[in-house]
N, C-alpha and C positions, 0 to 999 in steps of 0.2 A: 849286677845290674849295670846296664850301659845307659848313662844319662848324657845329656848334651848341654853345651853352653847356649844353644839356640835351636830353632827348628831347621831342618834340612842340613844338618852338619854331617849326616851319614850314619846315624845310629842304626837305622833299619838294615842297611847293607852290612854294617859291621857285625850285627847280630846274625844275619844270614850267613856271612862268611865263617864266623865262629861256629855256628850250628853245623855246617857241612864239615868243617875241619875236625870238630870233636866227634861227630857221628862217624867219620872215617877212621877215628881211633878206636871205634867199637863202643863208645859210650851211648847210653840212652839219653838223648837230648830232647828237651822241649822248649820252644820259645814261649814267651809270655809278655803281654803288654797290659798292665792294669787298666789303663784308659787310653783310648785312641780317639782322634778326631779326624774323620776322613769320609768322603762320599765314594771312595774307591773301595768297595767291599767285596767279599767273597762268600760263597755259600758253602757251608760245611755238610758233610755226609748226613748229619742228623737234622738237617733242615733249618739251621740257624745261620746267622751272618756274623762275620768278623772283619776286621780291617784286612785289606789285600796284602799288606806287608807281612802280617802274621801268617797268612796262607803261604806266602813265598818262603818264610822262615821255616814253616813246617815241612815244606818240600825240601828245603836245604837239609833239614834234620832227618829226612827220609821217613816221615810219619804223616798220617792223614791230619788235616786241620781239624781243630775242635773248637767249639764255642768257648771252652775254658781258657784258650790261649789269648783271648781278648774279651774279658768279661764285661767291660763297659766300652761301648762304641758310641760316640757322638757324631751324628750326621747333620751337618749344618743345613738349615732351611732358609735362613736369612742372616743378616749381619749380626743379629742379637739373639737368635734362637736356634735350637737343634733338637732333632729327635734323639731320645735316649734309648739305646739298645742294651739290654742287660742279659748276659749269658745267651746271646743269640736272638732275643726277642725284643721288639719295640715295646716300651712300657709307657712312654709319655713324650710330649713335646714341651720343652722347657726353655724359658728365656735365660740368657747367660747369667744375669744377676741372680735369678732364683736358683740356678743350678748350684751355686755355692752352698746353699742349704741342703741340697741333695747329697753332696759328697759323703758326709759321714755315714748315711744309711747305706750307701753303695759299697762302703768298705767291706761289709759282711760278705757280699757276693764276690768281691775281689779276692778276699782271703780264702773263701770256699774254693774258688777255681784254682788259686795258687796251690792250695793244699792237695787238690786232686792231682795236679801235674807233678808236684814234688814227690808224691807217693809212688808214681810210676816211672820216675826218671832218675838217672845218675846225676844229671846236671840240668838246671833250669836257667836259661838265659833270659833275663828280664830287660825289656826296653822301656826307658822313660819317655816322657812326652814333652815337647817344647823345650823350655830352658829350665835348668836347675836353679837359676838365679831369680826366678819370678817370685820374689818374697811376698809380693802383694797378694799372691794366690796360695800362700803356704798354709793358711788356716784350713784344716779339714782336708788337706791334700791327700789324694789317693794315687797320683800318677808318678811322683818323683820321690822326694825325701820322706813324705808321709808314709808311703809304702815301704821304703827301705828301712825306716825306723821301726815300723810295726812288725816287720819280719826279720829284722837283723840281717839284712842283705847288704854285703859290701858293694860299693859303687865305684865304677870306672867312669871318669868324666871325659867326654870327647869334645875337642875344639876343631874348627875348620879353618885351616890356614889359607885356603883359596879365597875366602871372602875378606881376608885381612883382619888385623887386630887380634890374632889368636892369643898372644901373650896377655894382652889386657883382658880378654874374655875369660881366660882360665884363672888368672890371678884375681880379677875382679869378682869372679864367682866366690872365691874364698873370702873376699873382703865383705861381701854383702849377706851371705847366708849365715844362719845361726851356727855358732861354734859346734853344737852337738850334731847338726847336719853335716858340717864340714868334716867332722870326725868319721863319718860313714864313708868318705871318699878315700879309697886305698891307693888310687893311682890315676893317671891320665894318659890319653892318646891324642896325638895331633894328626888329623886326617887331611887327605887331598893335597899332599905336598907335591910341588913340581920343582925340578931342578936337582942340584947337588945337595944331598942330605947333610953333608959335612958343614954346609953354610948355616944350618940351623942348630948345630950341636950346642952352641952357647945359649940359644933360645930355650932348648929343652932343659938345660941346667938351670937357667934363671927361673923358669916356671917351677921346677922342683924345689929350688931354694926358697922362693917366695911363698909357696903353698905348703911345703912339707909332704907333698904327694909324690909317689914313685912314678918315674917316667917309664911307661910300658910299651911305647912304640911310636914311631913316626911313619905314618902310612902314606905311601905315594899315591897320586891320582891313578886310577885304573880305568882306562877307556872302555874295556870290555864290560864294565858294570852297567853301561848304558843299555845292554841287551836285557837287563832285568827290569820287571815292571816297577814303575815309580809309585810311591805311596800316595802322593797328593799332587795337585795341579802345579805345584812349584817345580816338579820334575818333568812336566809335560813340555816337549819341544817338537818342532817339526823335523822333517828329514829331507835330505837332498838326494836326488838321483841323477846320474849322468849317463850319457850315451844315447844312442838312437832307440826309439820305442819306449822311452820312459813314460809311465802313465801317472797323471796327476790326480790325486784324491784330495778334495777340499773338505775341511771340517770346521764349521763355525763353532767358536769357543764361547759358550754361554756361562754366566756366572755360577750356576749350580751344576756344571757338568759332573757326571758320575760314571763310574765303571769305565773310565777312559782307557783302561788296559786293553779294551777291544781293538785299539789302534796299534798296539805294539807289534803284532805279526806283520801288519802292513808296512810299518815304519822300518822293519828289519829287512824288507825285500829290496835288493839292489836296484831293481827296475821300477820302483815305486817312489814317487815324491809326495809325501803327505804335507799339505799346506794347512797350517792352523790359521784360520781367518779370525783375526782379533777385532775387537770393537773399533769402528772407524774405517775398517778395510772392506773391500768388496770381494765377493766370491769370484775367483779367477775364471775367465771365460774358457781357458784351456782345460779345465777340470773334466775328466771323463766321468767321475762319480762325486757327488756331494753326499757325505755321510753325516747324518744327524745323530749324535751319540745320546747316551742316557742322561737323565736329569733328575736331581733330587726334588726339584719343584717344577714340574712340567709346565704349569700354566704361567708362572712368572718368567721362565726361560722362553716360552713361546712369545710372550708379550715383548721381551727384550729383543728376540730375533726380529720381530716385526718392526720394533722401534729403530733397529739398526738398518732397516731396508733390505735385509737378507731375504725376506719373502719375495720381493721383486726380483732379486737375483736368481732365486730358485725357479721362478716361473720362466724367466728368460733362459736359464740353463735347460729346462725341460723343452722349451720350444726349439732349442738347438739340437735336440735329440740326446741330451745328457741324461744320465741315470741318477736317481736319488734313492738312498737307502736309509731308513730310520730304524734305530735300535732302541727298544723299550720306550723311554720317554720321547725319543725322537720319532718313533712310530706313532705314538699318540698325537704328536704335533701335526703329522701329515694329514690327519683326517679333517672332516668338516667342522666338528665341534669337540670340545672337551667340557664335560659337565662335572662339577664337584658339589653335589647337593648336600653332602654331609660335612663340608669344610675340612676335608682331609689335608689339604695344603694351605689352609688359611681360612678366610671367610668364604662361605658358599658362593660359587661363581659358575657361570655358564658362558664360555667364550668361544668365538669362532676360531677354527684351526686354519691350517694353510690350504686346505681344500685340494691337496694333490692326490689324496686317496679318498674314495667314497666309503668312509667309515666314520663312526662316532665312538667316543670313549666316555664311560662313566667311571669316575674314581670311586673305589669302594674301600671299606675299612680293612678287609681281609688282604693280607700280603702274601703273595705267592713266592715261596723260597724253595727251590728244588734244583738238583742236578738233573739234567735231561740229556737224551740222545735221540737220534732219529735220522731222517734223510731229507734233503731238499727235493722238492717235487719237480723242479725244472730238469734235473739231471740224475736223480736217484743216488746222489753221493751221500755217504753217511756223515754225521757231525756229532759232536758232543759239546755241551755248554751248560748254562744254568739260567734259571729264571729268578728274577728279583724285582717284583713290581706290585703295585696296587692298580686296580682298574680292569674293566672288561671292555673290549673293543669289538664292534660288530658293524656289519653293513654289506652292501653288494660286493665290494672288492674283497671282503673276507671270504667270499665264495671261491676265490682263487688264492688259497693259502700259499705261503712261501715254503713252509716246512710241514712235515708230518712227524710227530713225536712217536717214540717207540710204543707208547701206550695207545696209539691210534688217534690222539687228538690232533686236529689241524692247528697251525699257528701262523699268524701273520696275514698279510694281504698283498696283492699285486694289482696294479692298475691295468685297465683294459689294454693299453698300449705297451705294457711290459716295462715301462721306463721307471716307474716308481714302485717301491716295495717297502715293507716294514715287517718287523718281527719283535717278539718279546724276548727272544733268546740272545744271551750274551755269550761271547767266547768262541763262536764257530769259525772265526778266521784263523784260530790257532791250528786248525786241521789243515795240513799241507795241501791235500787234494781239493778241499773245499775252497781254500784261498786261491789255488791255481785256477779253478773253474771260474771264479769271479773275475780274476785278472784277464782270463782268456776272452771274456765278454767285451773287454775294452781293448782288445788287440794286443795285450801284453802277455808275457809268459813268465811263470814263476822261475826266478833265477837263484833264489837263496836256498840254503840247506834247510833241513827240517827245523821248524821253529822250536818245537819242544826239545829237540836235541841241542839246539843252540842255547836254550835256557839252562839245561843241565851242564853244558860245557862252561857257560859263564859262571855258574855256581862253583864248579870245580876250580876254575881259574881264580875266583874270588877267595876260595878257601886256601889255595896255595899262596896267594898274595898275602893274606892275613897271617898265615903261619910264618912267612918269611920276615914280616915286618913288625909283628906283635909277639911279645913274650907270652905265648900261650901256656907254657908250663907254669909260669908265675901266676897267670890268671886262675888256673886250676888250684894252685896252692892257696890262693886268696879266698876261693869259694868256701862257703860254710854250709 
């Protein structure tokens, strides 16, 4: 089990690198995360949803993603509450304080899923959540030491030297956790080192001496890892493009942004500059496309967008002949109204939308989770992707759908002037031809290599990097 001294220390990518490295040795590897908290989710082949990081780790292990790889997924809807997804299905919306009472009953589902993976694998790589030193949350824990103790799974603790204080964070973890929990930790890794590794040799020895844990690797920063999808918004960053003909795509960043890996193929293009518009900033006038991404709470994010004045920027952008594309929740925001009569996202509400598409959305209790394929109606190009949404959208502009799904269903809408469009489908920018066609509309041309091939190459590079700097043979010897 790979646990961390904090969030965003690199646990997810270390598990992905280990998964590819051990799969390449011929082992049957399965990734597992007992509890994840993320609005960046993936759809599994059996119609469930898991954290995007576990889908990437499954890809690294060269196996299809399964709901059992992430049996508990928390999808934040507010500062104090989240949807609870168990083995791929949403079961409740719970406030953070009340969730503490839920954890013991969820352990049964966690152990069931873990048992299924263990039965079919030579090696299960388990990722912890947040920090191992959050002793205030230890009672009933299912994500870190509670799981490790329940399954007798040895733990490797990861610290991030790039953020500073790595010696204190590792030694301090030993100081604050229960001695029986500390006994589960077999070794430690220091991640994201920059510079001459010999300069930190004394640091590695000091940590080992103070904790009694084995030093298993000092992992240098790997720039190529940026090609891989980030697990949460902490890893979301803009991109810069240089040279003539670079196209600017602006993305307003709202508090409950979800499934933002839709941006990754665009950010990987050398001729594309993705500008993340943060609160207090304006949408840049030079943008050829404004992309409204998915949202976990569409109405709240719509109200936030309007409060920031971005609705005014969007109307000005359209008057200049700029394009707007809404994905999933972003598509719903573009319509005239969003109705939530059953209180799916909170209290029942009926709010005006941006009015850039002549459609209306009614939020419904049923959630659509499916992998899909089809063609775009403007050019007949094929795409693959997935649906993950609640709500039905209809209206005059939906008579001009953006996509035709393989089962014959139309999807999305296009405005009469062709400048504004929306769709419920995530992931179609990952298709090279599809992405190239969109860029061509803005006078740009696709310059990058295949996006999917780039992800595979990054996983291979990550695996070699891990093999070089981590004692993988010792990790296998420690596994039980």
